[in-house]
ROGU-169418 format. One record per atom (N, C-alpha, C): residue number from 1; residue in three letters; atom name; x, z, y. Coordinates in Angstrom, 2 decimals. Atoms other than C-alpha are relative to their C-alpha. Layout:
N
REC   resi   resn   name         X         Z         Y
REC    NUM    Ala     CA         X         Z         Y
...
// end
This chain:
119
REC   resi   resn   name         X         Z         Y
REC      1    Unk      N      0.33     -0.81     -1.31
REC      1    Unk     CA    -16.10      7.78    -17.06
REC      1    Unk      C     -0.97     -1.16      1.53
REC      2    Unk      N      0.25      0.80     -0.57
REC      2    Unk     CA    -17.32      4.52    -15.22
REC      2    Unk      C     -1.85     -0.17     -0.61
REC      3    Unk      N      1.58      0.12     -0.03
REC      3    Unk     CA    -20.80      4.55    -17.19
REC      3    Unk      C     -0.53      1.34      0.17
REC      4    Unk      N      1.10     -1.04     -0.58
REC      4    Unk     CA    -21.50      7.79    -16.42
REC      4    Unk      C      0.09      0.06      1.54
REC      5    Unk      N      0.37      0.31     -1.60
REC      5    Unk     CA    -21.07      7.19    -12.60
REC      5    Unk      C     -1.12     -1.26      0.41
REC      6    Unk      N      1.02      0.45     -0.70
REC      6    Unk     CA    -22.99      4.10    -12.69
REC      6    Unk      C     -1.27      0.20     -0.70
REC      7    Unk      N      1.04     -0.66      0.19
REC      7    Unk     CA    -25.67      5.87    -14.48
REC      7    Unk      C     -0.64      1.06      0.94
REC      8    Unk      N      0.51     -0.96     -1.19
REC      8    Unk     CA    -25.90      8.60    -11.96
REC      8    Unk      C     -0.55     -0.61      0.89
REC      9    Unk      N     -0.10      0.68     -0.99
REC      9    Unk     CA    -25.51      6.29     -9.20
REC      9    Unk      C     -1.76     -0.91      0.44
REC     10    Unk      N      1.01      1.02     -0.17
REC     10    Unk     CA    -28.60      3.83    -10.41
REC     10    Unk      C     -1.22      1.25      0.05
REC     11    Unk      N      1.56     -1.03      0.45
REC     11    Unk     CA    -30.96      7.17    -11.44
REC     11    Unk      C      0.31      0.66      1.14
REC     12    Unk      N     -0.26     -1.05     -1.44
REC     12    Unk     CA    -29.79      8.82     -7.96
REC     12    Unk      C     -1.03     -1.04      0.75
REC     13    Unk      N      1.17      0.18     -1.30
REC     13    Unk     CA    -31.64      6.13     -6.02
REC     13    Unk      C     -0.80      0.13     -0.28
REC     14    Unk      N      1.42     -0.64      0.15
REC     14    Unk     CA    -34.53      5.90     -7.39
REC     14    Unk      C     -0.72      1.08      0.38
REC     15    Unk      N      0.54     -1.02     -0.48
REC     15    Unk     CA    -34.95      9.05     -7.34
REC     15    Unk      C      0.39      0.50      2.06
REC     16    Unk      N     -0.33      0.49     -1.17
REC     16    Unk     CA    -33.24      8.89     -3.68
REC     16    Unk      C     -1.10     -0.46      1.27
REC     17    Unk      N      0.81      0.53     -0.90
REC     17    Unk     CA    -36.03      6.82     -2.50
REC     17    Unk      C     -1.13      0.37     -0.26
REC     18    Unk      N      1.00     -1.08      0.75
REC     18    Unk     CA    -38.68      8.71     -4.01
REC     18    Unk      C      0.23      1.38      1.07
REC     19    Unk      N     -0.61     -0.89     -0.66
REC     19    Unk     CA    -37.31     11.67     -2.35
REC     19    Unk      C     -0.63      0.02      1.67
REC     20    Unk      N     -0.35     -0.06     -1.05
REC     20    Unk     CA    -36.96      9.86      1.05
REC     20    Unk      C     -1.64     -0.05      0.24
REC     21    Unk      N      1.41      0.28     -0.23
REC     21    Unk     CA    -40.88      8.73      0.76
REC     21    Unk      C     -0.52      1.26      0.55
REC     22    Unk      N      0.74     -1.12      0.28
REC     22    Unk     CA    -41.88     12.02     -0.24
REC     22    Unk      C      0.17      1.30      1.19
REC     23    Unk      N     -0.65     -0.95     -1.18
REC     23    Unk     CA    -39.81     14.00      2.88
REC     23    Unk      C     -0.35     -0.68      1.12
REC     24    Unk      N     -0.20      0.67     -1.29
REC     24    Unk     CA    -40.28     11.42      5.66
REC     24    Unk      C     -0.48      0.71      1.06
REC     25    Unk      N      0.58     -0.89     -1.43
REC     25    Unk     CA    -42.75     13.42      7.26
REC     25    Unk      C      0.74      1.65      0.34
REC     26    Unk      N     -0.90     -1.56      0.00
REC     26    Unk     CA    -40.65     17.06      7.14
REC     26    Unk      C      0.73     -0.56      0.30
REC     27    Unk      N     -1.21      0.42     -0.13
REC     27    Unk     CA    -37.44     15.02      7.56
REC     27    Unk      C      0.75      0.04      1.26
REC     28    Unk      N     -0.99     -0.04     -1.22
REC     28    Unk     CA    -34.89     15.50     10.76
REC     28    Unk      C      0.77     -0.90     -0.32
REC     29    Unk      N     -0.68      1.67      0.38
REC     29    Unk     CA    -32.98     12.23     11.23
REC     29    Unk      C      1.53      1.15     -0.55
REC     30    Unk      N     -1.03     -0.27      0.85
REC     30    Unk     CA    -29.96     15.03     10.75
REC     30    Unk      C     -0.31      0.70     -1.67
REC     31    Unk      N      0.01     -0.09      1.35
REC     31    Unk     CA    -31.44     15.76      7.57
REC     31    Unk      C      0.14     -0.86     -1.01
REC     32    Unk      N      0.13      1.32      0.92
REC     32    Unk     CA    -31.21     12.21      6.06
REC     32    Unk      C      0.84      0.18     -1.45
REC     33    Unk      N     -0.49     -0.34      0.83
REC     33    Unk     CA    -28.60     13.35      3.82
REC     33    Unk      C     -0.69      1.32     -1.47
REC     34    Unk      N      0.21     -1.30      0.69
REC     34    Unk     CA    -30.53     16.19      2.02
REC     34    Unk      C     -0.39     -1.20     -1.68
REC     35    Unk      N      0.18      0.90      1.67
REC     35    Unk     CA    -32.13     13.20     -1.01
REC     35    Unk      C      1.33     -0.12     -0.42
REC     36    Unk      N     -1.49      0.28      0.84
REC     36    Unk     CA    -28.93     12.36     -1.69
REC     36    Unk      C      0.88      1.14     -0.55
REC     37    Unk      N     -0.68     -1.23      0.54
REC     37    Unk     CA    -27.53     15.69     -2.19
REC     37    Unk      C     -1.13      0.41     -0.80
REC     38    Unk      N      0.46     -0.68      1.29
REC     38    Unk     CA    -30.71     16.54     -4.34
REC     38    Unk      C     -0.02     -0.75     -0.88
REC     39    Unk      N      0.25      0.83      1.19
REC     39    Unk     CA    -30.77     13.57     -6.28
REC     39    Unk      C      1.85     -0.34     -0.66
REC     40    Unk      N     -1.55      0.34      0.91
REC     40    Unk     CA    -26.90     13.21     -7.05
REC     40    Unk      C      1.14      1.09     -0.51
REC     41    Unk      N     -1.16     -1.70      0.13
REC     41    Unk     CA    -25.18     16.79     -6.63
REC     41    Unk      C     -0.56      0.36     -1.30
REC     42    Unk      N      0.39      0.01      0.80
REC     42    Unk     CA    -26.98     17.97     -9.19
REC     42    Unk      C      0.57     -0.46     -2.17
REC     43    Unk      N     -0.69      0.54      0.89
REC     43    Unk     CA    -26.42     15.79    -12.03
REC     43    Unk      C      1.76     -0.48     -0.35
REC     44    Unk      N     -1.34      0.27     -0.29
REC     44    Unk     CA    -22.83     15.08    -11.00
REC     44    Unk      C      0.55      1.43     -0.30
REC     45    Unk      N     -0.78     -1.27      0.07
REC     45    Unk     CA    -21.99     18.71    -11.16
REC     45    Unk      C     -0.38      0.24     -1.48
REC     46    Unk      N      0.29     -0.30      1.80
REC     46    Unk     CA    -23.59     18.83    -14.79
REC     46    Unk      C      0.83     -0.67     -0.69
REC     47    Unk      N     -0.68      0.63      0.80
REC     47    Unk     CA    -21.56     16.33    -15.93
REC     47    Unk      C      1.80      0.32      0.24
REC     48    Unk      N     -1.23     -0.80     -0.69
REC     48    Unk     CA    -18.37     18.03    -13.95
REC     48    Unk      C      0.25      1.47     -1.05
REC     49    Unk      N     -0.33     -1.38      0.67
REC     49    Unk     CA    -18.77     21.27    -15.81
REC     49    Unk      C     -0.39      0.07     -1.46
REC     50    Unk      N      0.42     -0.23      1.39
REC     50    Unk     CA    -19.99     20.08    -19.37
REC     50    Unk      C     -0.15     -1.82      0.01
REC     51    Unk      N     -0.18      1.49      0.48
REC     51    Unk     CA    -18.51     16.43    -19.94
REC     51    Unk      C     -0.83     -0.66     -1.15
REC     52    Unk      N      0.81      0.41      0.93
REC     52    Unk     CA    -20.15     16.10    -23.15
REC     52    Unk      C     -1.46     -0.14      0.24
REC     53    Unk      N      1.42     -0.14     -0.67
REC     53    Unk     CA    -23.62     17.24    -21.49
REC     53    Unk      C     -0.86     -1.94     -0.04
REC     54    Unk      N      0.49      1.55     -0.75
REC     54    Unk     CA    -24.06     12.94    -20.02
REC     54    Unk      C     -0.75     -0.50     -1.06
REC     55    Unk      N      0.76      0.34      0.71
REC     55    Unk     CA    -25.37     12.20    -23.31
REC     55    Unk      C     -1.22      0.73     -0.30
REC     56    Unk      N      1.12     -0.88      0.03
REC     56    Unk     CA    -27.94     15.21    -23.65
REC     56    Unk      C     -0.76     -0.57      0.64
REC     57    Unk      N      1.20      0.26     -1.42
REC     57    Unk     CA    -29.15     14.30    -20.18
REC     57    Unk      C     -0.58     -1.53     -0.07
REC     58    Unk      N      0.36      0.60      0.16
REC     58    Unk     CA    -29.43     11.01    -21.02
REC     58    Unk      C     -0.90     -0.17     -1.06
REC     59    Unk      N      1.23     -0.06      0.98
REC     59    Unk     CA    -31.68     11.81    -24.33
REC     59    Unk      C     -0.99      0.37      0.75
REC     60    Unk      N      0.99     -0.53     -0.80
REC     60    Unk     CA    -33.65     14.01    -22.01
REC     60    Unk      C     -0.33     -1.44      1.02
REC     61    Unk      N      0.35      0.71     -0.47
REC     61    Unk     CA    -34.32     11.04    -19.71
REC     61    Unk      C     -0.48     -1.46     -0.30
REC     62    Unk      N      1.14      1.13      0.75
REC     62    Unk     CA    -35.13      8.84    -22.05
REC     62    Unk      C     -1.45      0.62     -0.61
REC     63    Unk      N      1.03     -0.50      0.25
REC     63    Unk     CA    -37.80     10.73    -23.21
REC     63    Unk      C     -0.95      0.40      1.04
REC     64    Unk      N      1.04      0.32     -1.44
REC     64    Unk     CA    -39.34     11.13    -19.83
REC     64    Unk      C     -0.19     -1.26      0.45
REC     65    Unk      N     -0.05      1.52     -0.52
REC     65    Unk     CA    -38.83      7.57    -19.28
REC     65    Unk      C     -1.54     -0.35     -1.02
REC     66    Unk      N      0.60      0.70      0.76
REC     66    Unk     CA    -40.92      6.55    -22.38
REC     66    Unk      C     -1.81      0.75     -0.10
REC     67    Unk      N      1.21     -0.18     -0.50
REC     67    Unk     CA    -44.10      9.07    -21.24
REC     67    Unk      C     -0.12     -0.30      1.14
REC     68    Unk      N      0.33      0.30     -1.49
REC     68    Unk     CA    -43.80      7.33    -17.44
REC     68    Unk      C     -0.01     -1.25     -0.45
REC     69    Unk      N      0.01      1.27     -0.12
REC     69    Unk     CA    -43.32      3.96    -18.72
REC     69    Unk      C     -0.36     -0.92     -1.09
REC     70    Unk      N      1.18      0.16      1.43
REC     70    Unk     CA    -44.84      3.72    -22.29
REC     70    Unk      C     -1.41     -0.10      0.04
REC     71    Unk      N      1.20     -0.63      0.43
REC     71    Unk     CA    -47.59      5.95    -22.59
REC     71    Unk      C     -0.85      0.29      1.26
REC     72    Unk      N      0.70     -0.34     -0.71
REC     72    Unk     CA    -48.88      6.60    -19.28
REC     72    Unk      C     -0.67     -1.45      0.61
REC     73    Unk      N      0.95      1.71     -0.18
REC     73    Unk     CA    -49.59      2.40    -18.30
REC     73    Unk      C     -1.06     -0.02     -0.90
REC     74    Unk      N      1.01      0.59      0.57
REC     74    Unk     CA    -52.11      1.96    -20.86
REC     74    Unk      C     -1.05      1.32     -0.43
REC     75    Unk      N      1.16     -0.72     -0.41
REC     75    Unk     CA    -53.89      5.18    -20.66
REC     75    Unk      C     -0.43      0.16      1.25
REC     76    Unk      N      0.86      0.18     -1.71
REC     76    Unk     CA    -54.43      4.86    -16.75
REC     76    Unk      C     -0.81     -1.44     -0.28
REC     77    Unk      N      1.67      1.22     -0.09
REC     77    Unk     CA    -55.85      1.51    -17.82
REC     77    Unk      C     -0.60      0.27     -0.95
REC     78    Unk      N      1.02     -0.64      0.63
REC     78    Unk     CA    -58.09      2.88    -20.18
REC     78    Unk      C     -0.60      0.61      0.43
REC     79    Unk      N      0.94     -1.04     -0.97
REC     79    Unk     CA    -59.41      5.62    -18.07
REC     79    Unk      C     -0.84     -1.30      0.58
REC     80    Unk      N      0.84      1.08     -0.89
REC     80    Unk     CA    -59.93      2.54    -15.39
REC     80    Unk      C     -1.13     -0.69     -0.58
REC     81    Unk      N      1.10      1.50      0.42
REC     81    Unk     CA    -61.60      0.14    -17.82
REC     81    Unk      C     -1.58      1.53     -0.53
REC     82    Unk      N      1.11     -0.69      0.75
REC     82    Unk     CA    -63.51      3.50    -19.28
REC     82    Unk      C     -1.05      0.31      1.49
REC     83    Unk      N      0.78     -0.36     -1.34
REC     83    Unk     CA    -64.94      4.45    -15.62
REC     83    Unk      C     -0.72     -1.12      1.02
REC     84    Unk      N      0.80      0.72     -0.02
REC     84    Unk     CA    -65.90      0.89    -14.88
REC     84    Unk      C      0.69     -0.33      1.22
REC     85    Unk      N     -0.55      0.31     -1.29
REC     85    Unk     CA    -63.33      0.37    -11.99
REC     85    Unk      C      0.62     -1.15      0.58
REC     86    Unk      N     -0.39      1.45     -0.10
REC     86    Unk     CA    -62.63     -3.00    -10.37
REC     86    Unk      C      1.71      0.13     -0.10
REC     87    Unk      N     -1.74      0.34     -0.15
REC     87    Unk     CA    -58.96     -4.43    -11.50
REC     87    Unk      C      0.12     -0.74      0.91
REC     88    Unk      N     -0.60      0.79     -1.08
REC     88    Unk     CA    -56.88     -5.88     -9.28
REC     88    Unk      C      1.00     -0.35     -1.11
REC     89    Unk      N     -1.03      0.80      0.38
REC     89    Unk     CA    -54.66     -7.04    -12.21
REC     89    Unk      C     -1.09      0.10     -1.36
REC     90    Unk      N      0.31     -0.10      1.06
REC     90    Unk     CA    -56.21     -7.97    -15.52
REC     90    Unk      C      0.45      0.04     -1.16
REC     91    Unk      N      0.05     -0.13      1.21
REC     91    Unk     CA    -55.03     -6.96    -18.82
REC     91    Unk      C     -0.52     -0.89     -1.03
REC     92    Unk      N      0.54      0.68      1.22
REC     92    Unk     CA    -55.56     -9.56    -21.28
REC     92    Unk      C     -0.55      0.45     -0.99
REC     93    Unk      N      0.06     -0.13      1.11
REC     93    Unk     CA    -55.55     -8.01    -24.37
REC     93    Unk      C     -1.22      1.30     -0.35
REC     94    Unk      N      1.49     -0.77      0.33
REC     94    Unk     CA    -58.36     -5.67    -25.88
REC     94    Unk      C      0.67      1.60      0.45
REC     95    Unk      N     -0.18     -1.52      0.26
REC     95    Unk     CA    -58.62     -1.89    -25.91
REC     95    Unk      C      0.72      0.43     -1.13
REC     96    Unk      N     -0.71     -0.12      1.31
REC     96    Unk     CA    -57.43     -2.02    -29.44
REC     96    Unk      C      1.63      0.01      0.25
REC     97    Unk      N     -1.54      0.29      0.20
REC     97    Unk     CA    -54.08     -3.61    -28.75
REC     97    Unk      C      0.92      1.33      0.98
REC     98    Unk      N     -0.35     -0.81     -0.85
REC     98    Unk     CA    -53.88     -0.76    -26.02
REC     98    Unk      C      0.08      1.40     -0.69
REC     99    Unk      N      0.30     -1.65      0.92
REC     99    Unk     CA    -54.83      2.42    -28.14
REC     99    Unk      C      1.82     -0.45     -1.43
REC    100    Unk      N     -0.86      0.20      1.44
REC    100    Unk     CA    -51.95      0.22    -30.84
REC    100    Unk      C      1.47      0.06      0.81
REC    101    Unk      N     -1.38     -0.06     -0.53
REC    101    Unk     CA    -49.19      0.53    -27.76
REC    101    Unk      C      0.36      1.69     -0.06
REC    102    Unk      N      0.45     -1.69      0.01
REC    102    Unk     CA    -50.35      4.59    -27.39
REC    102    Unk      C      0.30      0.15     -1.46
REC    103    Unk      N     -0.29     -0.45      1.05
REC    103    Unk     CA    -49.88      5.07    -30.73
REC    103    Unk      C      1.82     -0.08     -0.47
REC    104    Unk      N     -1.06      0.46      0.13
REC    104    Unk     CA    -46.74      2.98    -31.03
REC    104    Unk      C      1.39      1.21      0.95
REC    105    Unk      N     -0.76     -0.91     -1.22
REC    105    Unk     CA    -45.43      4.98    -27.48
REC    105    Unk      C      0.14      1.07     -0.63
REC    106    Unk      N     -0.19     -1.50      0.28
REC    106    Unk     CA    -46.46      8.52    -29.12
REC    106    Unk      C      1.27     -0.11     -1.17
REC    107    Unk      N     -1.10      0.08      1.60
REC    107    Unk     CA    -44.32      7.49    -32.43
REC    107    Unk      C      1.63      0.18      0.70
REC    108    Unk      N     -1.16     -0.36     -0.50
REC    108    Unk     CA    -41.23      6.90    -30.09
REC    108    Unk      C      0.65      1.19      0.64
REC    109    Unk      N     -0.35     -1.62     -0.36
REC    109    Unk     CA    -41.19     10.20    -28.45
REC    109    Unk      C     -0.20      0.65     -0.80
REC    110    Unk      N     -0.10     -1.03      1.39
REC    110    Unk     CA    -42.13     12.02    -31.37
REC    110    Unk      C      1.84     -0.14     -0.82
REC    111    Unk      N     -1.49      0.69      0.57
REC    111    Unk     CA    -38.47     10.34    -32.70
REC    111    Unk      C      1.28      0.89      0.72
REC    112    Unk      N     -1.23      0.03     -0.92
REC    112    Unk     CA    -36.64     10.52    -29.71
REC    112    Unk      C     -0.01      1.86      0.13
REC    113    Unk      N      0.25     -1.49     -0.19
REC    113    Unk     CA    -37.86     14.47    -29.01
REC    113    Unk      C      0.37      0.69     -1.36
REC    114    Unk      N     -0.82     -0.61      1.37
REC    114    Unk     CA    -37.00     15.40    -32.91
REC    114    Unk      C      1.04     -0.57      0.06
REC    115    Unk      N     -1.04      0.39      0.11
REC    115    Unk     CA    -33.62     13.50    -32.50
REC    115    Unk      C      0.70      0.78      0.61
REC    116    Unk      N     -1.17     -0.42     -0.70
REC    116    Unk     CA    -32.43     15.41    -29.47
REC    116    Unk      C     -0.35      1.65     -0.28
REC    117    Unk      N      0.30     -1.83      0.16
REC    117    Unk     CA    -34.07     19.13    -30.83
REC    117    Unk      C      0.47      0.08     -1.19
REC    118    Unk      N     -0.23     -0.05      1.83
REC    118    Unk     CA    -33.03     18.49    -34.48
REC    118    Unk      C      1.60      0.59      0.31
REC    119    Unk      N     -1.28      0.05      0.31
REC    119    Unk     CA    -29.76     17.66    -33.71
REC    119    Unk      C      1.12      1.02      0.87
// end
């Protein structure tokens, strides 16, 4: 139960900050708890209704994380290099290494999706 609670809280904190930034111009002071409720209650209710569903939910989160944290950065860097945009950070390796990261990340993603949907 502690693992579930700590996972929900840590994921909710990041999403809560994101929603606060997204809604800050539209949100009144009295609705300040809205981002907390939007981020914490749905997964908490899901875990209460279906306790074994936590592992499935973490699997879905892992699939999204691979896209967000493994595949997206090399794609953005390759696009920026292709367009000739000025770099604020210099990645020292070549485009071939970035493409290798993309291939490995894509394989990871395919295996994760297969694991979730085949089992």
